[in-house]
Backbone as ProteinMPNN parsed JSONL, in Angstrom:
{"seq_chain_A": "XXXXXXXXXXXXXXXXXXXXXXXXXXXXXXXXXXXXXXXXXXXXXXXXXXXXXXXXXXXXXXXXXXXXXXXXXXXXXXXXXXXXXXXXXXXXXXXXXXXXXXXXXXXXXXXXXXXXXXXXXXXXXXXXXXXXXXXXXXXXXXXXXXXXXXXXXXXXXXX", "coords_chain_A": {"N_chain_A": [[88.71, 108.482, 58.744], [88.143, 105.685, 60.872], [87.926, 105.708, 64.44], [88.774, 103.762, 67.17], [87.579, 103.209, 70.347], [87.864, 102.097, 73.593], [86.792, 101.468, 76.855], [87.24, 99.956, 79.891], [86.091, 98.791, 82.977], [87.015, 96.873, 85.705], [86.509, 95.695, 88.698], [88.859, 97.183, 90.772], [90.397, 97.9, 88.686], [91.12, 99.546, 85.592], [90.987, 100.244, 82.121], [91.699, 102.199, 79.293], [91.564, 102.593, 75.899], [92.478, 104.124, 72.893], [92.528, 104.297, 69.451], [93.276, 104.252, 65.91], [93.781, 101.859, 64.885], [92.332, 98.864, 64.851], [93.18, 96.273, 65.545], [95.261, 96.818, 67.307], [93.879, 97.942, 69.48], [92.354, 95.714, 70.227], [94.441, 93.977, 70.961], [95.502, 95.297, 73.199], [93.354, 95.194, 74.966], [93.223, 92.438, 75.31], [95.69, 92.06, 76.617], [95.154, 93.426, 78.961], [93.294, 91.769, 80.242], [94.866, 89.544, 80.621], [97.139, 90.288, 82.069], [98.617, 92.891, 84.173], [98.367, 96.013, 82.656], [100.73, 98.533, 81.547], [101.241, 101.836, 82.939], [100.201, 105.034, 81.67], [100.714, 105.211, 78.166], [101.936, 106.509, 75.173], [102.144, 106.057, 71.865], [103.016, 106.037, 68.529], [100.596, 107.338, 67.744], [98.729, 105.964, 69.209], [96.864, 105.637, 72.179], [97.032, 104.545, 75.453], [95.737, 104.016, 78.586], [96.018, 103.17, 82.013], [94.806, 102.609, 85.251], [95.654, 101.689, 88.417], [95.269, 100.393, 91.674], [97.431, 99.432, 94.369], [97.629, 96.114, 94.143], [97.42, 92.639, 94.892], [98.474, 89.589, 93.232], [96.301, 87.741, 91.022], [93.95, 89.171, 91.401], [93.259, 89.384, 94.051], [92.742, 91.183, 97.084], [95.265, 93.222, 98.606], [96.869, 92.78, 101.711], [97.039, 94.918, 104.617], [99.591, 94.815, 106.043], [101.173, 93.709, 103.952], [100.937, 95.733, 102.066], [102.218, 97.828, 103.424], [104.836, 96.861, 103.365], [105.362, 97.112, 100.622], [105.304, 99.824, 100.313], [106.902, 101.006, 102.281], [106.921, 103.03, 104.515], [108.378, 105.673, 106.531], [108.097, 107.579, 108.555], [105.855, 108.404, 111.293], [103.687, 109.901, 110.347], [103.697, 109.19, 107.64], [103.059, 106.489, 107.875], [100.408, 106.704, 108.787], [99.261, 107.949, 106.553], [99.588, 105.864, 104.733], [97.889, 103.892, 105.822], [95.427, 105.219, 105.546], [95.374, 105.496, 102.737], [95.311, 102.8, 102.006], [92.833, 102.082, 103.103], [91.155, 103.63, 101.469], [91.832, 102.939, 98.742], [92.096, 100.122, 98.618], [90.127, 99.027, 100.195], [87.922, 100.4, 99.578], [86.898, 102.493, 101.171], [86.163, 105.638, 101.565], [85.747, 107.622, 103.436], [86.549, 107.722, 106.844], [86.738, 106.925, 110.325], [88.676, 107.854, 113.243], [88.894, 105.546, 114.606], [89.103, 103.434, 112.703], [91.555, 104.138, 111.542], [93.247, 103.907, 113.784], [93.0, 101.154, 114.301], [94.216, 100.137, 111.982], [96.839, 101.139, 112.283], [97.582, 99.775, 114.574], [97.491, 97.157, 113.575], [99.712, 97.279, 111.95], [101.641, 97.402, 113.799], [102.961, 99.725, 114.605], [105.566, 101.429, 116.074], [105.015, 103.553, 118.167], [104.277, 105.743, 120.885], [101.889, 107.104, 121.138], [99.226, 106.743, 119.264], [97.145, 108.428, 118.457], [98.372, 110.906, 118.404], [100.054, 110.55, 116.219], [98.158, 110.491, 114.173], [97.165, 113.106, 114.358], [99.5, 114.499, 113.629], [99.772, 113.637, 110.982], [97.494, 114.773, 109.891], [98.154, 117.446, 110.3], [100.316, 117.583, 108.573], [99.007, 117.622, 106.238], [98.122, 115.298, 105.047], [95.73, 114.155, 105.657], [92.272, 115.073, 105.671], [89.276, 116.725, 106.798], [86.304, 114.819, 106.65], [83.19, 114.524, 104.802], [81.211, 113.713, 106.472], [80.511, 114.432, 109.808], [83.148, 114.223, 112.131], [84.592, 112.365, 110.708], [87.352, 111.399, 108.606], [89.322, 111.962, 105.623], [91.502, 110.825, 103.017], [93.791, 113.121, 101.778], [94.679, 114.888, 98.72], [97.373, 115.458, 98.9], [98.203, 113.515, 100.717], [97.694, 111.218, 99.216], [99.507, 111.65, 97.125], [101.886, 111.556, 98.582], [101.992, 108.813, 99.356], [101.982, 107.63, 96.81], [104.456, 108.604, 95.894], [106.134, 107.321, 97.721], [105.696, 104.672, 96.932], [106.758, 104.775, 94.347], [109.416, 105.335, 94.93], [110.125, 103.005, 96.296], [109.756, 101.106, 94.268], [111.799, 101.924, 92.533], [114.034, 101.199, 94.005], [113.893, 98.429, 94.01], [114.075, 97.73, 91.38]], "CA_chain_A": [[89.134, 107.196, 59.25], [87.493, 105.286, 62.115], [88.694, 105.654, 65.681], [88.243, 102.775, 68.098], [87.745, 103.655, 71.735], [87.34, 101.116, 74.537], [87.062, 101.741, 78.265], [86.753, 98.807, 80.647], [86.274, 98.789, 84.431], [86.848, 95.552, 86.299], [86.933, 95.867, 90.088], [89.647, 98.397, 90.943], [91.21, 98.087, 87.49], [90.48, 100.257, 84.497], [91.813, 100.475, 80.941], [91.09, 103.01, 78.248], [92.403, 102.504, 74.702], [91.966, 104.864, 71.747], [93.425, 104.142, 68.306], [92.653, 104.002, 64.612], [94.122, 100.484, 64.566], [91.443, 97.98, 65.599], [93.937, 95.146, 66.105], [95.998, 97.335, 68.46], [92.912, 98.057, 70.567], [92.045, 94.349, 70.662], [95.609, 93.403, 71.648], [95.627, 95.934, 74.506], [92.286, 94.649, 75.795], [93.651, 91.075, 75.662], [96.75, 92.203, 77.625], [94.512, 93.857, 80.2], [92.685, 90.624, 80.903], [95.866, 88.519, 80.939], [98.094, 90.81, 83.05], [98.471, 94.318, 84.444], [98.97, 96.879, 81.666], [101.555, 99.627, 82.051], [100.523, 103.093, 83.102], [99.933, 105.712, 80.415], [101.68, 105.107, 77.068], [101.507, 107.162, 73.944], [103.105, 105.572, 70.905], [102.522, 105.955, 67.149], [99.213, 107.776, 67.646], [97.86, 105.148, 70.048], [96.875, 106.065, 73.576], [96.561, 103.528, 76.377], [95.911, 104.415, 79.98], [95.571, 102.197, 82.996], [94.983, 103.098, 86.608], [95.561, 100.546, 89.299], [95.744, 100.521, 93.047], [98.357, 98.356, 94.685], [96.857, 94.886, 94.294], [98.176, 91.401, 94.823], [98.177, 88.837, 92.032], [95.031, 87.022, 90.902], [92.826, 90.017, 91.74], [92.968, 89.388, 95.484], [93.195, 92.423, 97.724], [96.524, 93.15, 99.331], [96.662, 93.07, 103.128], [97.696, 96.135, 105.079], [101.031, 94.584, 106.244], [101.816, 93.562, 102.635], [100.971, 97.063, 101.465], [103.269, 98.568, 104.124], [106.138, 96.401, 102.841], [105.573, 97.642, 99.274], [105.411, 101.278, 100.373], [108.02, 101.284, 103.183], [106.884, 104.345, 105.161], [109.444, 105.838, 107.516], [107.663, 108.404, 109.681], [104.507, 108.098, 111.779], [102.725, 110.531, 109.429], [103.654, 108.371, 106.424], [102.302, 105.29, 108.224], [98.995, 107.079, 108.825], [98.865, 108.156, 105.155], [99.49, 104.537, 104.114], [96.657, 103.25, 106.299], [94.314, 105.921, 104.9], [95.437, 105.129, 101.32], [94.85, 101.415, 101.928], [91.388, 102.095, 103.336], [90.472, 104.2, 100.302], [92.089, 102.274, 97.464], [91.992, 98.673, 98.662], [88.917, 98.611, 100.878], [86.866, 101.283, 99.068], [86.353, 103.307, 102.254], [86.712, 106.967, 101.308], [85.682, 108.369, 104.7], [86.78, 106.802, 107.951], [86.944, 107.54, 111.629], [89.984, 107.58, 113.848], [88.845, 104.149, 115.037], [89.653, 102.622, 111.608], [92.986, 104.456, 111.434], [93.923, 103.315, 114.939], [93.05, 99.704, 114.081], [95.241, 99.902, 110.96], [98.153, 101.394, 112.862], [97.862, 98.658, 115.489], [97.805, 96.008, 112.712], [101.08, 97.461, 111.444], [102.533, 97.392, 114.958], [103.75, 100.951, 114.567], [106.209, 101.602, 117.368], [104.88, 104.904, 118.721], [103.584, 105.718, 122.172], [100.562, 107.712, 121.052], [98.695, 106.641, 117.904], [96.327, 109.618, 118.175], [99.307, 111.969, 118.058], [100.492, 110.273, 114.844], [97.058, 110.91, 113.301], [97.18, 114.577, 114.361], [100.65, 114.94, 112.831], [99.456, 113.388, 109.572], [96.527, 115.802, 109.509], [98.927, 118.685, 110.231], [101.163, 117.524, 107.384], [98.138, 117.757, 105.063], [97.839, 113.989, 104.465], [94.33, 113.865, 105.934], [91.392, 116.238, 105.774], [87.973, 116.408, 107.36], [85.372, 114.197, 105.718], [81.887, 115.171, 104.653], [80.463, 113.341, 107.66], [81.148, 114.98, 111.0], [83.984, 113.295, 112.874], [85.274, 111.457, 109.803], [88.5, 111.922, 107.875], [89.536, 111.476, 104.258], [92.85, 110.995, 102.493], [93.864, 114.308, 100.922], [95.499, 114.678, 97.523], [98.772, 115.449, 99.362], [98.433, 112.197, 101.302], [97.765, 110.27, 98.102], [100.78, 111.892, 96.44], [102.932, 111.055, 99.478], [102.053, 107.356, 99.244], [102.412, 107.338, 95.441], [105.899, 108.858, 95.859], [106.778, 106.233, 98.473], [105.643, 103.475, 96.084], [107.711, 104.985, 93.248], [110.757, 105.204, 95.512], [110.346, 101.59, 96.589], [109.925, 100.419, 92.978], [113.122, 102.283, 92.038], [115.048, 100.46, 94.764], [113.823, 97.005, 93.692], [114.297, 97.504, 89.947]], "C_chain_A": [[88.451, 106.94, 60.591], [88.459, 105.336, 63.285], [87.994, 104.68, 66.608], [88.587, 103.22, 69.515], [87.08, 102.638, 72.652], [87.739, 101.545, 75.935], [86.416, 100.632, 79.071], [87.08, 99.008, 82.119], [86.083, 97.359, 84.893], [87.386, 95.632, 87.723], [87.631, 97.202, 90.245], [90.481, 98.727, 89.707], [90.409, 98.79, 86.396], [91.477, 100.374, 83.356], [91.002, 101.311, 79.964], [92.055, 103.003, 77.068], [91.715, 103.267, 73.585], [92.981, 104.742, 70.617], [92.613, 103.999, 67.026], [92.899, 102.562, 64.172], [93.319, 99.53, 65.446], [92.218, 96.835, 66.257], [94.764, 95.579, 67.314], [95.079, 97.425, 69.676], [92.597, 96.668, 71.116], [93.217, 93.725, 71.417], [95.78, 93.996, 73.047], [94.55, 95.431, 75.476], [92.66, 93.227, 76.233], [94.75, 91.114, 76.725], [96.158, 92.579, 78.974], [93.939, 92.66, 80.952], [93.698, 89.543, 81.256], [96.884, 88.974, 81.971], [97.832, 92.285, 83.264], [99.103, 95.122, 83.31], [99.846, 97.938, 82.334], [100.685, 100.841, 82.282], [100.392, 103.742, 81.736], [101.068, 105.538, 79.408], [101.101, 105.842, 75.875], [102.556, 106.796, 72.911], [102.432, 105.47, 69.542], [101.043, 106.312, 67.03], [98.232, 106.956, 68.458], [97.963, 105.659, 71.473], [96.276, 104.962, 74.427], [96.77, 104.058, 77.781], [95.392, 103.306, 80.865], [95.754, 102.802, 84.367], [94.704, 101.95, 87.555], [95.934, 100.955, 90.701], [96.691, 99.365, 93.286], [97.533, 97.104, 94.981], [97.8, 93.696, 94.238], [97.788, 90.671, 93.536], [96.82, 88.17, 92.131], [93.841, 87.833, 91.393], [92.458, 90.033, 93.215], [93.459, 90.689, 96.095], [94.486, 92.186, 98.506], [96.256, 93.513, 100.796], [97.432, 94.333, 103.511], [99.19, 95.907, 105.362], [101.798, 94.39, 104.927], [101.978, 94.929, 101.968], [102.087, 97.902, 102.101], [104.643, 98.164, 103.595], [106.404, 96.961, 101.447], [105.793, 99.146, 99.277], [106.603, 101.72, 101.222], [107.992, 102.696, 103.773], [107.95, 104.435, 106.245], [109.012, 106.657, 108.726], [106.249, 107.99, 110.095], [103.447, 108.687, 110.853], [102.587, 109.732, 108.144], [102.895, 107.07, 106.676], [100.803, 105.585, 108.205], [98.478, 107.273, 107.389], [98.703, 106.811, 104.441], [98.222, 103.802, 104.54], [95.448, 103.889, 105.614], [94.231, 105.558, 103.413], [94.888, 103.711, 101.134], [93.341, 101.328, 102.142], [90.638, 102.57, 102.098], [90.62, 103.34, 99.059], [91.847, 100.766, 97.493], [90.738, 98.177, 99.37], [87.713, 99.467, 100.48], [86.141, 102.044, 100.172], [86.948, 104.699, 102.104], [86.677, 107.869, 102.536], [85.782, 107.373, 105.845], [86.973, 107.585, 109.23], [88.333, 107.221, 112.154], [90.053, 106.127, 114.32], [89.457, 103.219, 113.976], [91.151, 102.866, 111.433], [93.768, 103.814, 112.573], [94.053, 101.8, 114.779], [94.124, 99.353, 113.052], [96.641, 100.092, 111.504], [98.546, 100.284, 113.832], [98.191, 97.395, 114.706], [99.239, 96.08, 112.202], [102.117, 97.416, 112.556], [103.508, 98.562, 114.918], [104.286, 101.226, 115.965], [106.197, 103.075, 117.788], [104.076, 104.8, 120.004], [102.144, 106.192, 122.055], [100.087, 107.698, 119.596], [97.89, 107.885, 117.518], [97.201, 110.797, 117.778], [99.817, 111.797, 116.624], [99.425, 110.721, 113.844], [97.002, 112.434, 113.217], [98.332, 115.126, 113.527], [100.404, 114.738, 111.34], [98.458, 114.419, 109.053], [97.236, 117.146, 109.368], [99.833, 118.745, 109.013], [100.341, 117.646, 106.101], [97.789, 116.435, 104.411], [96.383, 113.575, 104.666], [93.544, 115.163, 105.97], [90.057, 115.785, 106.347], [87.074, 115.83, 106.275], [84.073, 114.976, 105.638], [81.003, 114.885, 105.856], [81.222, 113.838, 108.886], [81.923, 113.894, 111.746], [84.733, 112.291, 112.014], [86.413, 112.18, 109.084], [88.547, 111.312, 106.484], [91.006, 111.647, 103.92], [92.842, 112.215, 101.584], [94.686, 113.983, 99.686], [96.983, 114.677, 97.892], [99.13, 114.102, 99.972], [98.556, 111.132, 100.232], [99.088, 110.411, 97.356], [101.951, 111.372, 97.273], [103.102, 109.545, 99.314], [102.486, 106.946, 97.84], [103.922, 107.532, 95.3], [106.665, 107.764, 96.596], [106.803, 104.949, 97.634], [106.638, 103.588, 94.941], [109.136, 104.807, 93.744], [111.084, 103.75, 95.767], [110.541, 100.789, 95.302], [111.314, 100.688, 92.411], [114.229, 101.52, 92.736], [115.051, 98.982, 94.402], [114.118, 96.722, 92.237], [115.752, 97.329, 89.62]], "O_chain_A": [[88.21, 107.874, 61.357], [89.648, 105.047, 63.145], [86.782, 104.754, 66.81], [89.729, 103.558, 69.825], [85.892, 102.347, 72.515], [88.881, 101.938, 76.174], [85.214, 100.386, 78.964], [88.209, 99.352, 82.47], [85.11, 96.704, 84.521], [88.6, 95.636, 87.925], [87.072, 98.241, 89.896], [91.194, 99.73, 89.691], [89.191, 98.643, 86.297], [92.669, 100.578, 83.585], [89.789, 101.151, 79.831], [93.224, 103.361, 77.214], [90.52, 103.092, 73.348], [94.159, 105.047, 70.802], [91.427, 103.67, 67.055], [92.302, 102.095, 63.202], [93.59, 99.401, 66.64], [91.938, 96.473, 67.399], [94.949, 94.797, 68.247], [95.462, 97.029, 70.777], [92.576, 96.468, 72.331], [93.011, 93.02, 72.405], [96.16, 93.286, 73.978], [94.812, 95.265, 76.667], [92.44, 92.852, 77.385], [94.747, 90.291, 77.641], [96.615, 92.101, 80.012], [94.088, 92.56, 82.17], [93.419, 88.703, 82.111], [97.445, 88.142, 82.685], [96.952, 92.87, 82.634], [100.285, 94.928, 83.026], [99.72, 98.202, 83.53], [99.525, 100.873, 81.869], [100.468, 103.044, 80.725], [102.24, 105.696, 79.751], [99.898, 105.783, 75.619], [103.722, 107.168, 73.047], [101.367, 104.863, 69.429], [100.31, 105.655, 66.291], [97.028, 107.21, 68.413], [99.036, 106.068, 71.916], [95.165, 104.497, 74.172], [97.866, 104.501, 78.124], [94.451, 102.595, 80.513], [96.768, 103.451, 84.622], [93.648, 101.321, 87.499], [96.826, 101.781, 90.893], [96.746, 98.424, 92.493], [96.814, 97.059, 95.98], [98.854, 93.755, 93.605], [96.871, 91.096, 92.833], [96.259, 88.052, 93.22], [92.819, 87.256, 91.766], [91.452, 90.633, 93.595], [94.477, 91.234, 95.67], [94.748, 91.086, 98.995], [95.504, 94.445, 101.08], [98.355, 94.752, 102.812], [100.002, 96.738, 104.955], [102.933, 94.848, 104.797], [103.018, 95.235, 101.385], [102.815, 98.603, 101.398], [105.512, 99.013, 103.399], [107.553, 97.256, 101.116], [106.398, 99.689, 98.353], [107.247, 102.718, 100.901], [108.923, 103.473, 103.563], [108.374, 103.425, 106.807], [109.524, 106.439, 109.824], [105.542, 107.316, 109.346], [102.424, 108.053, 110.597], [101.486, 109.605, 107.609], [102.171, 106.595, 105.801], [100.02, 104.802, 107.667], [97.386, 106.814, 107.054], [97.786, 106.641, 103.637], [97.561, 103.165, 103.72], [94.549, 103.185, 105.154], [93.139, 105.337, 102.89], [94.101, 103.454, 100.223], [92.653, 100.587, 101.44], [89.619, 101.994, 101.719], [89.629, 103.042, 98.391], [91.431, 100.192, 96.486], [90.325, 97.034, 99.171], [86.612, 99.272, 100.995], [84.924, 102.22, 100.12], [88.101, 104.926, 102.471], [87.493, 108.782, 102.658], [85.167, 106.307, 105.81], [87.329, 108.763, 109.209], [89.066, 106.418, 111.576], [91.135, 105.55, 114.422], [90.234, 102.324, 114.307], [91.92, 101.932, 111.205], [94.834, 103.24, 112.35], [95.099, 101.23, 115.089], [94.859, 98.382, 113.229], [97.535, 99.295, 111.219], [99.713, 99.899, 113.9], [99.068, 96.632, 115.11], [99.9, 95.054, 112.042], [103.32, 97.393, 112.296], [104.706, 98.412, 115.161], [103.523, 101.25, 116.931], [107.226, 103.75, 117.767], [103.286, 103.872, 120.18], [101.274, 105.73, 122.794], [100.496, 108.539, 118.795], [97.955, 108.338, 116.375], [96.824, 111.595, 116.92], [99.992, 112.777, 115.901], [99.75, 111.266, 112.789], [96.812, 112.992, 112.136], [98.164, 116.105, 112.8], [100.787, 115.579, 110.526], [98.563, 114.881, 107.917], [96.961, 117.902, 108.436], [100.091, 119.822, 108.478], [100.898, 117.758, 105.009], [97.214, 116.429, 103.323], [95.866, 112.738, 103.926], [94.093, 116.225, 106.264], [89.756, 114.591, 106.371], [87.08, 116.29, 105.133], [83.891, 115.975, 106.335], [80.153, 115.697, 106.223], [82.439, 113.678, 108.978], [81.419, 112.792, 111.964], [85.445, 111.441, 112.549], [86.426, 113.406, 108.975], [87.91, 110.298, 106.202], [91.679, 112.517, 104.473], [91.98, 112.334, 100.713], [95.317, 112.928, 99.611], [97.772, 113.97, 97.265], [100.237, 113.602, 99.77], [99.409, 110.248, 100.318], [99.715, 109.415, 96.998], [102.901, 110.81, 96.728], [104.22, 109.056, 99.154], [103.273, 106.012, 97.689], [104.595, 106.723, 94.661], [107.725, 107.332, 96.143], [107.8, 104.227, 97.622], [107.295, 102.606, 94.595], [109.966, 104.202, 93.066], [112.196, 103.302, 95.486], [111.388, 99.898, 95.246], [111.944, 99.781, 91.866], [115.257, 101.224, 92.127], [116.096, 98.336, 94.476], [114.388, 95.574, 91.884], [116.104, 97.131, 88.457]]}, "name": "protein", "num_of_chains": 1, "seq": "XXXXXXXXXXXXXXXXXXXXXXXXXXXXXXXXXXXXXXXXXXXXXXXXXXXXXXXXXXXXXXXXXXXXXXXXXXXXXXXXXXXXXXXXXXXXXXXXXXXXXXXXXXXXXXXXXXXXXXXXXXXXXXXXXXXXXXXXXXXXXXXXXXXXXXXXXXXXXXX"}
Protein backbone atom coordinates (compact mmCIF):
# COMPACT_ATOMS: atom_id res chain seq x y z
CA UNK A 1 0.00 0.00 0.00
CA UNK A 2 1.16 3.56 -0.74
CA UNK A 3 2.25 5.90 2.03
CA UNK A 4 1.85 9.63 1.57
CA UNK A 5 4.36 11.85 3.29
CA UNK A 6 4.32 15.65 3.19
CA UNK A 7 6.58 18.09 5.02
CA UNK A 8 6.04 21.82 4.62
CA UNK A 9 8.05 24.73 6.04
CA UNK A 10 6.52 28.19 5.94
CA UNK A 11 8.39 30.84 7.94
CA UNK A 12 8.62 29.58 11.52
CA UNK A 13 5.86 27.03 10.95
CA UNK A 14 6.31 23.43 9.93
CA UNK A 15 3.98 20.48 9.36
CA UNK A 16 4.79 16.87 8.64
CA UNK A 17 2.03 14.40 7.75
CA UNK A 18 2.43 10.68 7.05
CA UNK A 19 -0.52 8.41 6.22
CA UNK A 20 -1.79 5.79 3.83
CA UNK A 21 -4.93 7.90 3.39
CA UNK A 22 -4.31 10.56 0.73
CA UNK A 23 -7.43 12.54 1.63
CA UNK A 24 -6.32 12.70 5.28
CA UNK A 25 -2.94 14.12 4.23
CA UNK A 26 -4.65 16.68 1.99
CA UNK A 27 -7.06 17.70 4.77
CA UNK A 28 -4.20 18.21 7.24
CA UNK A 29 -2.28 20.33 4.74
CA UNK A 30 -5.44 22.43 4.15
CA UNK A 31 -5.82 22.88 7.94
CA UNK A 32 -2.19 23.96 8.17
CA UNK A 33 -2.72 26.76 5.69
CA UNK A 34 -6.04 27.86 7.22
CA UNK A 35 -5.07 27.75 10.92
CA UNK A 36 -2.50 26.49 13.41
CA UNK A 37 -2.49 22.68 13.60
CA UNK A 38 -2.25 20.95 16.96
CA UNK A 39 1.04 19.59 18.19
CA UNK A 40 1.82 15.91 17.61
CA UNK A 41 -1.19 13.61 17.10
CA UNK A 42 -1.23 9.94 16.39
CA UNK A 43 -4.62 8.53 15.48
CA UNK A 44 -5.71 5.50 13.43
CA UNK A 45 -2.25 5.01 11.93
CA UNK A 46 -1.92 8.65 10.88
CA UNK A 47 0.88 10.81 12.20
CA UNK A 48 0.78 14.60 12.17
CA UNK A 49 3.38 16.81 13.77
CA UNK A 50 3.59 20.56 13.96
CA UNK A 51 6.17 22.75 15.61
CA UNK A 52 5.44 26.38 16.21
CA UNK A 53 7.01 29.21 18.11
CA UNK A 54 4.74 31.61 19.93
CA UNK A 55 3.36 33.71 17.08
CA UNK A 56 0.60 36.24 16.81
CA UNK A 57 -2.27 35.80 14.37
CA UNK A 58 -1.90 36.43 10.64
CA UNK A 59 1.75 35.32 10.66
CA UNK A 60 2.97 38.54 12.26
CA UNK A 61 5.73 38.24 14.82
CA UNK A 62 4.79 38.67 18.45
CA UNK A 63 6.38 41.57 20.31
CA UNK A 64 8.51 40.96 23.37
CA UNK A 65 5.95 42.53 25.79
CA UNK A 66 3.17 40.39 24.24
CA UNK A 67 5.36 37.32 24.57
CA UNK A 68 6.04 38.13 28.25
CA UNK A 69 2.28 38.29 28.88
CA UNK A 70 1.78 34.85 27.31
CA UNK A 71 4.65 33.33 29.30
CA UNK A 72 4.27 35.20 32.62
CA UNK A 73 7.79 34.82 34.03
CA UNK A 74 8.16 35.38 37.76
CA UNK A 75 11.88 35.52 38.54
CA UNK A 76 14.65 37.60 36.99
CA UNK A 77 16.23 34.41 35.58
CA UNK A 78 12.93 33.46 33.92
CA UNK A 79 12.70 36.95 32.39
CA UNK A 80 16.19 36.55 30.93
CA UNK A 81 15.27 33.10 29.57
CA UNK A 82 12.15 34.60 27.97
CA UNK A 83 14.15 37.35 26.27
CA UNK A 84 16.67 34.79 24.99
CA UNK A 85 13.83 32.49 23.81
CA UNK A 86 12.18 35.42 22.02
CA UNK A 87 15.45 36.37 20.34
CA UNK A 88 15.96 32.80 19.12
CA UNK A 89 12.44 31.75 18.17
CA UNK A 90 10.81 35.00 17.09
CA UNK A 91 13.74 37.01 15.76
CA UNK A 92 15.88 34.10 14.50
CA UNK A 93 18.92 35.24 16.51
CA UNK A 94 20.53 32.12 17.94
CA UNK A 95 23.61 33.86 19.37
CA UNK A 96 23.41 37.23 21.06
CA UNK A 97 25.44 39.51 23.25
CA UNK A 98 24.53 40.87 26.64
CA UNK A 99 23.67 44.10 24.82
CA UNK A 100 20.64 42.43 23.15
CA UNK A 101 19.58 40.79 26.42
CA UNK A 102 19.87 44.09 28.30
CA UNK A 103 17.79 45.87 25.64
CA UNK A 104 15.09 43.18 25.93
CA UNK A 105 15.03 43.37 29.70
CA UNK A 106 14.71 47.16 29.53
CA UNK A 107 11.84 46.79 27.01
CA UNK A 108 10.07 44.58 29.55
CA UNK A 109 10.70 47.14 32.29
CA UNK A 110 11.96 44.41 34.60
CA UNK A 111 12.07 45.87 38.09
CA UNK A 112 15.59 44.88 39.16
CA UNK A 113 18.49 47.07 40.15
CA UNK A 114 21.15 45.22 38.19
CA UNK A 115 20.24 43.72 34.80
CA UNK A 116 23.72 42.21 34.42
CA UNK A 117 23.23 40.32 37.68
CA UNK A 118 19.96 38.88 36.32
CA UNK A 119 21.84 37.63 33.24
CA UNK A 120 24.53 36.03 35.45
CA UNK A 121 21.84 34.31 37.53
CA UNK A 122 20.16 32.98 34.40
CA UNK A 123 23.50 31.64 33.19
CA UNK A 124 24.09 30.08 36.63
CA UNK A 125 20.65 28.48 36.48
CA UNK A 126 21.66 26.86 33.18
CA UNK A 127 19.24 28.89 31.01
CA UNK A 128 22.07 30.41 28.97
CA UNK A 129 25.34 29.02 27.69
CA UNK A 130 28.35 30.43 25.90
CA UNK A 131 27.89 30.88 22.17
CA UNK A 132 30.23 29.77 19.42
CA UNK A 133 31.37 33.36 18.96
CA UNK A 134 33.47 34.75 21.78
CA UNK A 135 31.47 36.99 24.09
CA UNK A 136 28.11 35.75 22.82
CA UNK A 137 25.46 33.68 24.58
CA UNK A 138 22.88 31.15 23.47
CA UNK A 139 19.66 29.81 24.95
CA UNK A 140 20.36 26.38 26.44
CA UNK A 141 18.00 23.42 26.24
CA UNK A 142 17.23 24.00 29.95
CA UNK A 143 16.31 27.61 29.19
CA UNK A 144 14.08 26.51 26.32
CA UNK A 145 12.41 23.91 28.55
CA UNK A 146 11.90 26.55 31.26
CA UNK A 147 10.05 28.85 28.86
CA UNK A 148 8.08 25.96 27.33
CA UNK A 149 7.00 24.96 30.86
CA UNK A 150 5.99 28.55 31.61
CA UNK A 151 3.92 28.65 28.41
CA UNK A 152 2.25 25.33 29.31
CA UNK A 153 1.47 26.61 32.81
CA UNK A 154 -0.03 29.81 31.42
CA UNK A 155 -2.13 27.88 28.87
CA UNK A 156 -3.43 25.66 31.69
CA UNK A 157 -4.56 28.72 33.65
CA UNK A 158 -6.41 30.27 30.70
CA UNK A 159 -8.11 27.08 29.51
